[in-house]
N, CA, C and O of each residue as an XYZ file, in Angstrom:
220
protein
N       6.743    -17.138      5.577
C       8.142    -16.993      5.278
C       8.654    -15.719      5.962
O       8.045    -14.655      5.847
N       9.734    -15.834      6.646
C      10.347    -14.646      7.310
C      11.395    -14.044      6.357
O      12.083    -14.752      5.623
N      11.482    -12.718      6.404
C      12.507    -11.995      5.621
C      13.503    -11.411      6.549
O      13.146    -10.805      7.559
N      14.767    -11.585      6.221
C      15.843    -10.982      7.064
C      15.817     -9.474      6.878
O      15.240     -8.947      5.927
N      16.445     -8.818      7.799
C      16.554     -7.368      7.697
C      17.322     -6.986      6.448
O      16.974     -6.007      5.787
N      18.353     -7.733      6.112
C      19.132     -7.453      4.906
C      18.273     -7.606      3.645
O      18.361     -6.773      2.743
N      17.422     -8.684      3.564
C      16.516     -8.822      2.431
C      15.572     -7.705      2.277
O      15.282     -7.286      1.157
N      15.058     -7.181      3.404
C      14.132     -6.039      3.387
C      14.870     -4.795      2.804
O      14.341     -4.123      1.918
N      16.046     -4.510      3.289
C      16.790     -3.398      2.841
C      17.107     -3.490      1.342
O      16.950     -2.519      0.602
N      17.554     -4.672      0.912
C      17.922     -4.917     -0.478
C      16.733     -4.665     -1.378
O      16.886     -4.064     -2.441
N      15.546     -5.107     -0.980
C      14.386     -4.847     -1.827
C      13.913     -3.411     -1.877
O      13.430     -2.946     -2.909
N      14.051     -2.695     -0.750
C      13.607     -1.346     -0.680
C      14.656     -0.347     -1.217
O      14.308      0.567     -1.964
N      15.876     -0.514     -0.855
C      16.946      0.410     -1.219
C      17.932     -0.063     -2.253
O      18.574      0.758     -2.909
N      18.070     -1.333     -2.417
C      19.103     -1.901     -3.289
C      20.227     -2.511     -2.470
O      20.427     -2.171     -1.304
N      20.934     -3.392     -3.086
C      21.985     -4.151     -2.421
C      23.166     -3.277     -2.020
O      23.883     -3.619     -1.080
N      23.382     -2.190     -2.688
C      24.551     -1.328     -2.325
C      24.275     -0.415     -1.210
O      25.189      0.297     -0.794
N      23.081     -0.363     -0.672
C      22.720      0.561      0.399
C      23.160      0.038      1.763
O      22.762     -1.058      2.159
N      23.961      0.794      2.475
C      24.456      0.330      3.756
C      23.587      0.898      4.931
O      23.389      2.106      5.067
N      23.108     -0.014      5.730
C      22.356      0.342      6.920
C      22.642     -0.625      8.075
O      23.165     -1.721      7.870
N      22.305     -0.217      9.236
C      22.447     -1.138     10.385
C      21.102     -1.851     10.585
O      20.054     -1.372     10.151
N      21.167     -3.015     11.258
C      19.948     -3.730     11.527
C      18.994     -2.937     12.357
O      17.780     -3.089     12.223
N      19.512     -2.089     13.217
C      18.703     -1.302     14.127
C      17.815     -0.315     13.385
O      16.712     -0.007     13.837
N      18.298      0.191     12.226
C      17.494      1.130     11.460
C      16.284      0.412     10.943
O      15.198      0.991     10.924
N      16.415     -0.795     10.532
C      15.270     -1.608     10.005
C      14.213     -1.738     11.162
O      13.017     -1.525     10.966
N      14.704     -2.080     12.310
C      13.834     -2.224     13.453
C      13.033     -0.950     13.777
O      11.839     -1.007     14.071
N      13.702      0.160     13.716
C      13.063      1.454     13.971
C      11.999      1.713     12.914
O      10.899      2.163     13.237
N      12.313      1.437     11.671
C      11.357      1.623     10.611
C      10.143      0.721     10.721
O       9.047      1.115     10.323
N      10.313     -0.475     11.250
C       9.250     -1.417     11.423
C       8.306     -0.910     12.520
O       7.087     -1.036     12.404
N       8.885     -0.328     13.599
C       8.036      0.248     14.646
C       7.172      1.368     14.028
O       5.972      1.440     14.295
N       7.764      2.214     13.229
C       7.073      3.297     12.571
C       5.963      2.758     11.679
O       4.841      3.264     11.704
N       6.276      1.721     10.883
C       5.272      1.119      9.948
C       4.089      0.542     10.745
O       2.934      0.705     10.349
N       4.376     -0.117     11.842
C       3.340     -0.691     12.659
C       2.364      0.383     13.179
O       1.145      0.206     13.175
N       2.964      1.514     13.630
C       2.173      2.644     14.138
C       1.261      3.166     13.030
O       0.076      3.414     13.254
N       1.820      3.328     11.846
C       1.042      3.864     10.711
C      -0.080      2.937     10.262
O      -1.113      3.395      9.774
N       0.124      1.644     10.426
C      -0.861      0.674     10.082
C      -1.996      0.528     11.124
O      -3.026     -0.096     10.870
N      -1.761      1.120     12.284
C      -2.772      1.009     13.325
C      -3.015     -0.417     13.749
O      -2.070     -1.141     14.064
N      -4.277     -0.838     13.762
C      -4.672     -2.164     14.182
C      -4.085     -3.242     13.232
O      -3.858     -4.376     13.654
N      -3.850     -2.898     12.006
C      -3.244     -3.816     11.088
C      -1.753     -4.012     11.309
O      -1.163     -4.911     10.709
N      -1.141     -3.217     12.134
C       0.245     -3.322     12.414
C       0.611     -4.673     13.078
O       1.756     -5.121     13.030
N      -0.396     -5.288     13.688
C      -0.213     -6.630     14.326
C       0.062     -7.702     13.268
O       0.512     -8.794     13.618
N      -0.189     -7.429     12.013
C       0.051     -8.441     11.004
C       1.543     -8.607     10.697
O       1.930     -9.600     10.081
N       2.377     -7.665     11.109
C       3.776     -7.760     10.965
C       4.405     -8.334     12.209
O       4.390     -7.700     13.264
N       4.952     -9.515     12.102
C       5.561    -10.152     13.298
C       7.073    -10.108     13.219
O       7.664    -10.184     12.142
N       7.680     -9.985     14.380
C       9.160    -10.057     14.523
C       9.479    -11.539     14.701
O       8.858    -12.218     15.519
N      10.433    -12.031     13.947
C      10.934    -13.360     14.100
C      12.325    -13.206     14.715
O      13.282    -12.824     14.040
N      12.412    -13.502     15.966
C      13.628    -13.285     16.724
C      14.861    -13.980     16.051
O      14.849    -15.171     15.742
N      15.869    -13.186     15.859
C      17.096    -13.725     15.274
C      17.057    -13.893     13.796
O      18.053    -14.296     13.196
N      15.918    -13.592     13.167
C      15.791    -13.730     11.719
C      15.415    -12.437     11.042
O      16.179    -11.945     10.212
N      14.254    -11.854     11.363
C      13.734    -10.645     10.722
C      12.318    -10.432     10.988
O      11.888    -10.322     12.136
N      11.545    -10.368      9.893
C      10.115    -10.075     10.010
C       9.336    -10.927      9.012
O       9.863    -11.400      8.005
N       8.030    -11.103      9.346
C       7.117    -11.872      8.443
C       5.716    -11.344      8.674
O       5.414    -10.690      9.672
N       4.851    -11.669      7.674
C       3.433    -11.353      7.873
C       2.803    -12.449      8.652
O       3.092    -13.624      8.423
N       1.964    -12.104      9.551
C       1.320    -13.095     10.431
C       0.369    -14.006      9.561
O      -0.358    -13.542      8.683
N       0.434    -15.255      9.862
C      -0.425    -16.219      9.172
C      -1.798    -16.204      9.845
O      -1.910    -16.135     11.069
N      -2.837    -16.271      9.010
C      -4.180    -16.186      9.602
C      -4.814    -17.570      9.566
O      -5.949    -17.741     10.012
């Protein structure tokens, strides 16, 4: 299941938090770097958001 950028922000910060979609993308890049090799488990779903890679 893919999660939209809005869904991710709502779960992390709450529905009243205002951000741009680009901020979510930047944070995902940072998260992937911190996860190292495991960062590949987070996939971008073009036009939708993000999901965990199915194994």
